[in-house]
N, C-alpha and C positions, 0 to 999 in steps of 0.2 A: 375651509372645505368648499370646493367649487365643483359641483356636479353638472353645471350647465354648459353646454357646448355652443348654444346659439341664443344670445340674448335678444336678438331681433324676433325670433320665433317665440321666446318666452313672453316678451311684452305683448306680442300679437295675441297669444293664447289668453293672457290675463284680460286683455281688452275685450275679447270675445266673451269670456266668462262673465265679466262685469255687465256687459250689454245684455247678454242672455238673461241674467238674473233680474236686471232692471225691467226688461219688457215682460218677462214671465210673471212678475209680481205687480205689474202696473204701477211702478214707482214714479215719483216726481223729482227725486233728487238723491244725490249722494252727499253725506255729511261726514267730514273728516276733521279731527283735531290735529293741529300742526304744532309740534313741540320745539322744532329746531334741530331734531335728530334725523338720521338717515331713513329710518323706517317710515315715519310719518311723511317725510318728504317724497319718498318713492310712492307711497300709497296715494297721496294727494295728487301727484303728477299723473299716475295711471288713471285716476278718476277724471282728472281734467282732460286728458287726451281722448277720452271716449266721446267728447263733444256733448255729453249729457249734463244737465244742471248739477253743479257741484258747489257745495258750501264748505269753505275751509275756515276753521275757527282757531284763532289765537286766544289763549286763556291764561294770561299771566296771573300768578298767584305766589307772591313773594319770590318771584323768579329771579335768577341771576341775570345780570344785564346782557351777558353774551348769549344766553339761551333765548331771551326775548328778542334780541336783535336778529338772530338767525331765523327764528320763527316768523317774525314780521317780514324780513327780507324775502324769504321763500314764498310766503303767502302772497305778498305784493307782486312778486315776479310772475306768479301764476295768473293773477288778475290781469296783468299787462299782456300776457301771452295768449290767454284763452278767454274768449268772450263769454263762455258758459260758466265761468267761475265767479263766485261772490265771496268776498272776505268779510267775516264777522269777528269783531274783537269784543270779548267779554272779560273784563278785569275782575277776577274773583277774590282779590286780596281783601277788600273790605267785607265781602260776604263771609269769607272764612274767619276773619278776625271777630266779627260780630257773633258768629255761631259759637266760636270757642269761648267768647266772653260770657255767654249765657249758659255754657255747660259748667257744672260744678267742678271745682278744682280737682277733686279726687278722680275725675275721668279725663283729665287733660295732661297727665304726666307721662304718658307712654308715647315716645317719639314715633314708633311704627304706626300706632293707631292714628296719630295726628297726620302722618304722611298719607295714610290710606284715605282719610277724610278728604284731603285735598284732591286725590284722584277721583273720588266719588262725586265731588262737586263738579268736576269737569265732565264726568259722565252725565250727570243731570243736565248740564248745559247743552251737551251734544244732543241729547234726546229731546230737550225742549225745542231746539231748532228743527230737528228731524220731524217731530210731531207737527210743528207749525207749517212746514213746507211739504209734508207728505213724503218724506224721504226716509232713508235708513242710515244708521251709523256704521261706517266702514272701519274695521279694525286695523291696527297697525303693528300687531305683534308678529315676531318672526318665529321660526321653528324651535330654536333653543328656549325662548321665553314661554311659548304657548304649550309646547309638548315635551320639553326636556326638564326644565326646572321650575315651571310654574311661576315665573318671575313677572308677576303683574298683580294688580289689586282686584280681588274678587268684587264684582259689581262696581268696579272703577274702570280702569283701562281694559279690564277683561270683559266689560259689558258692551258687547258689539253685536251687530246683526250678520255681517259677513267678514271673512278674513282672507284677503287676496294674497298675502305674502306669508301666511303661517306655515307653509311647507318649504320656505326658503331659509337657509342659514344666513346669519348676519353677513358673512363674507359674500354670499350671492346677492344679498340685498344691496350691498355697496357696489358690486359690479353692475347690477341693474341700474342703480342710481347714476353711475357714470354713463351708461348707455343712454339714459333718459335726459342727460344734461343737467342733473342736479349739481348745485354749486359744490366745488371741492371743499369749501369751508365746512359744509355740512357733512360731506362724505368722510372727511378727516376728523370731524369733531369727536371727542371722547363721549361714548354713549352714557347718557344720564336720564333718569326719570324726572329730575327737576323737583323732587318732593322734599328734599332735605335742606335745612338752613346752611349746612356746611358745604353744600355743593358736591357731595360725594358722587362718584361715578357708579355705573352699574357694576363694573368689574371690581371696584372697591368693595361693594356690598356682597358680591358673589364669592370673591376670593379666587377667581380664575378669569382668564380672557375668554372672549367668545370663540376664538380659534381653538383653544384648549377644550372648551365644552363641545364644540362641533366634532372634534376628534373623538371625544369620549362617547358621544351619541352615535356617530357613524361607524366607528371601528372598535369601540370598547377598550381603547388604549389611552395612555397618557396620564399626566398627573391629576387631571380633573375628574377621573372616573368616580372617586369617592365623593367629591363635591356634587357631581351630577346625581349620584344615587341619593345622597342625603337631602338635597333640595327636592328631588322628585318625590321622595317618601314624605317629607314634611308638607309639601304642597299638593299632594295627591287629591286632597279634598276639592281643590279648584278645578281639577281636570277630569273629574268623574261626575256623573249625574248626582243630583241631590238625593241623599238617602231617604227613602220613603217607606214608612210602615204600611203594610198592606193587609187588609182583612180577608 
């Protein structure tokens, strides 16, 4: 699903939006986690191109070699190209292992809970850096993930301050990445959250491709309509305000 006619204009509009927010809130930096995927590559590049202080974090955590290499390669290329970019590497593997060691066995047998803990450790790391430098955490979720199926960890990768690409479909993010000069290795990489030991992709977990989900969101057609509906219903709690009892 590609609704964008002019990617030069889109990049310029996002650049202005980021700068306006930065100066309006008297910020000191943007902080972005870089996973090796196209979404974080595009967001980190957009932040870097503003010329404003940008911290890109690589946070390996039992990560697959190929994901770590893509993440490090992209982050390093930003540092080489943009003088306003600082690379921070925080290896969370030992931290996660120690945490799980001290948790009673009865609470460590659920793979999804364990995967979400990994995502939340990364969120904590991002906010530690953001707090230290007076910055904000910039989200990397796209439209399907953030508003279609809720495919993110609550208080993990869903814990962000601003979301510059959350109204873009994955197809459009890839196109924007090409315009921005993101490596084709990253553009063509199979999307994955990197939270599972078996290396399963996003689409393996969802049961549909991003293109199919985009068609279901935009047109209400295609084989992914039921998948979209079921995920949206299941994850609605992530996308709505926290229920509050009022007196």
